[in-house]
C-alpha positions in Angstrom: 8.8 -3.5 -20.2 11.8 -1.3 -19.7 15.0 -3.4 -19.4 16.8 -3.4 -16.0 14.1 -1.8 -13.9 11.1 -4.1 -14.1 8.5 -1.4 -14.9 5.2 -2.6 -16.3 2.1 -0.6 -17.0 1.3 2.4 -19.2 3.4 5.5 -19.0 1.9 8.8 -17.7 4.4 10.8 -19.7 4.8 14.1 -17.6 6.7 15.1 -14.5 4.5 15.5 -11.5 3.7 19.1 -10.3 4.3 20.3 -6.7 0.6 20.8 -6.0 -0.2 17.3 -7.2 2.7 15.8 -5.2 1.5 17.5 -2.0 -2.0 16.1 -2.7 -0.8 12.5 -3.1 2.1 12.4 -0.7 1.8 13.6 2.9 5.6 13.4 3.4 6.2 16.1 0.7 4.3 18.7 2.6 7.2 19.2 5.1 9.9 19.6 2.4 11.7 22.9 1.7 11.2 24.6 -1.6 14.4 23.1 -3.1 13.6 19.7 -1.8 10.1 19.7 -3.2 11.4 20.9 -6.6 14.0 18.0 -6.6 11.3 15.5 -5.6 9.0 16.6 -8.4 11.8 16.4 -11.0 12.4 12.7 -10.1 8.8 11.4 -10.1 6.7 10.1 -13.0 3.4 8.4 -13.0 2.2 5.1 -14.6 -1.2 3.4 -14.9 -1.9 -0.3 -14.3 -5.0 -2.4 -15.2 -6.7 -4.9 -12.8 -4.5 -8.0 -12.4 -1.5 -6.3 -13.9 1.8 -6.7 -12.0 3.6 -3.6 -11.0 6.6 -5.7 -10.3 7.4 -9.4 -9.5 9.5 -10.9 -6.8 13.1 -10.8 -8.0 12.7 -7.7 -10.2 15.3 -5.0 -10.0 12.7 -2.3 -9.5 14.8 0.8 -8.6 12.0 3.1 -7.6 10.4 4.3 -4.4 6.7 4.0 -5.1 3.4 5.6 -4.1 -0.2 4.8 -4.8 -1.9 7.8 -6.5 -5.3 6.0 -6.9 -6.6 2.5 -6.9 -5.7 -0.6 -4.8 -2.6 -2.8 -4.8 -2.0 -6.2 -3.2 1.5 -7.0 -1.7 2.1 -10.7 -1.5 4.0 -13.6 -2.9 3.6 -17.2 -4.1 5.4 -20.0 -2.3 7.4 -22.7 -4.1 4.5 -25.0 -3.5 2.2 -22.6 -5.4 0.4 -21.2 -2.3 -0.5 -17.5 -2.7 0.2 -15.4 0.4 -1.1 -11.8 0.9 1.0 -9.5 3.1 -1.1 -6.3 3.0 -3.1 -4.0 0.8 -2.1 -0.5 -0.3 -4.5 2.3 -1.0 -4.2 5.9 -2.2 -1.6 7.8 -0.2 0.6 4.8 0.6 4.3 4.8 -0.2 6.3 1.6 -0.1 9.6 0.0 -1.0 12.0 2.3 0.8 13.7 -0.6 2.5 14.5 -2.3 -0.8 15.7 0.9 -2.3 18.0 1.6 0.6 19.4 -1.9 0.4 19.6 -1.8 -3.4 18.3 -5.3 -3.6 15.8 -7.2 -5.7 12.2 -7.2 -4.6 11.2 -9.9 -2.2 7.4 -9.8 -3.0 5.0 -9.2 -5.8 2.9 -6.1 -6.2 -0.3 -6.4 -8.3 -3.1 -3.9 -9.1 -6.5 -5.2 -8.0 -8.3 -2.5 -9.9 -7.3 0.4 -12.3 -4.4 1.9 -10.4 -2.1 4.8 -10.9 1.4 4.7 -9.3 4.0 7.4 -8.7 7.6 6.4 -9.2 10.5 8.2 -7.6 13.8 7.3 -9.2 16.6 6.0 -7.0 18.9 9.1 -7.5 16.2 11.5 -6.3 15.4 9.2 -3.3 19.0 9.1 -2.2 19.4 12.9 -2.7 16.5 13.5 -0.3 17.9 10.8 2.0 21.2 12.6 2.2 19.9 16.2 2.3 16.5 16.4 3.8 15.9 16.2 7.6 12.1 16.1 7.0 12.4 13.3 4.6 14.6 11.3 6.9 12.2 11.9 9.8 9.4 10.5 7.6 11.4 7.4 6.7 12.2 6.5 10.3 8.5 6.8 11.2 7.4 4.9 8.1 9.9 2.0 8.6 9.0 1.7 12.3 5.2 1.6 11.5 5.7 -0.9 8.7 7.7 -3.2 11.0 4.9 -3.1 13.5 2.4 -3.8 10.8 4.2 -6.9 9.6 4.8 -8.3 13.1 1.0 -8.0 13.6 0.3 -9.7 10.4 2.5 -12.7 11.4 0.8 -12.8 14.8 -2.8 -12.8 13.7 -2.2 -14.9 10.7 -1.1 -17.7 13.1 -3.5 -17.2 16.0 -6.8 -15.8 14.8 -9.8 -17.2 13.0 -10.9 -16.1 9.5 -13.3 -13.4 10.7 -10.6 -11.9 12.9 -8.0 -12.0 10.2 -10.4 -10.2 7.8 -11.2 -7.6 10.5 -7.5 -6.9 11.1 -6.8 -6.8 7.4 -9.4 -4.1 6.9 -8.2 -2.2 10.0 -4.6 -2.2 8.6 -5.9 -0.1 5.6 -6.8 2.6 8.1 -3.3 3.1 9.6 -3.0 7.0 10.0 0.8 6.8 9.5 0.8 4.7 6.4 -2.4 6.1 4.9 -2.6 9.6 6.4 -5.4 11.1 4.2 -7.8 8.2 4.3 -11.4 8.8 5.6 -13.4 6.2 7.4 -15.0 5.2 4.1 -13.1 2.9 1.8 -14.1 2.2 -1.8 -13.5 -1.5 -2.0 -15.4 -4.6 -3.1 -16.0 -7.8 -1.1 -13.9 -9.6 -3.7 -11.0 -7.2 -3.2 -11.3 -7.6 0.6 -11.2 -11.3 0.2 -8.1 -11.0 -2.0 -6.3 -8.9 0.6 -7.4 -11.3 3.4 -6.4 -14.4 1.6 -10.0 -15.9 1.6 -12.7 -16.4 -1.0 -15.3 -13.8 -1.8 -18.0 -16.0 -0.3 -16.1 -16.3 3.0 -15.4 -12.6 3.0 -19.1 -11.9 2.5 -20.0 -14.0 5.6 -17.3 -12.4 7.7 -18.3 -8.9 6.7 -22.0 -9.5 7.5 -20.9 -10.7 10.9 -18.8 -7.6 11.5 -21.7 -5.5 10.3 -24.1 -7.2 12.7 -21.7 -6.5 15.6 -21.6 -2.8 14.7 -18.0 -2.5 13.6 -18.6 -1.5 10.0 -21.4 -0.7 7.5 -21.5 -2.4 4.1 -22.4 -0.1 1.2 -22.5 -0.4 -2.5 -18.9 -0.6 -3.7 -17.4 0.1 -0.3 -17.2 -0.1 3.5 -17.6 2.5 6.2 -15.8 1.9 9.4 -17.9 2.5 12.5 -15.6 1.3 15.3 -11.9 1.2 14.2 -10.6 0.3 17.7 -12.7 -2.8 18.0 -11.9 -3.8 14.4 -8.2 -3.5 15.2 -8.5 -5.7 18.3 -11.1 -8.1 17.0 -10.6 -11.7 18.1 -8.6 -10.9 21.3 
């Protein structure tokens, strides 16, 4: 682990290319040539194994972070030992801008649920774009607003909905067009991973998923799920 930044995982070694950045980060497609060049110069990639922490609550992790591939769980563990999941992050998701802007320690854990590759933008590059790029600032405003709405929803349905509805909303949150702009209606995810993101056991997740499939909201497939009715999934339990 590198001292002072909390980085875990295996280094990718090379600076990211402009074409690759545009592929994995929708926000980069609106940058000017100079802005794109600066962004690429400040980003590296790292790989993480299943169960490996990207960072822990309290880490000084001074990077804005994107998911290149894989699946990541955002959550924490209470003082009493109870694990809480906030949300899952799939390829195309970028997170942690609030913490970078406030220059504070992380308030949650991030753990890879499968083999995962992460893009890391250093703090200096982040603030250069923040101070010089209108397109980047426009993205940040939309991103922060969408993330706030997501977490308000998580608090609401975590307190008021039954387990099937919570699982339905958890899956639906992975199909947010702002936070995950390039995701199709098919998601490669196992029932065990869905359970981990929903805070329930694999057995309970299986029962809930079968119920949602019978109601025509999704289709279970080998190693994944295809969403058939996203609107109903988002409002399930109301």
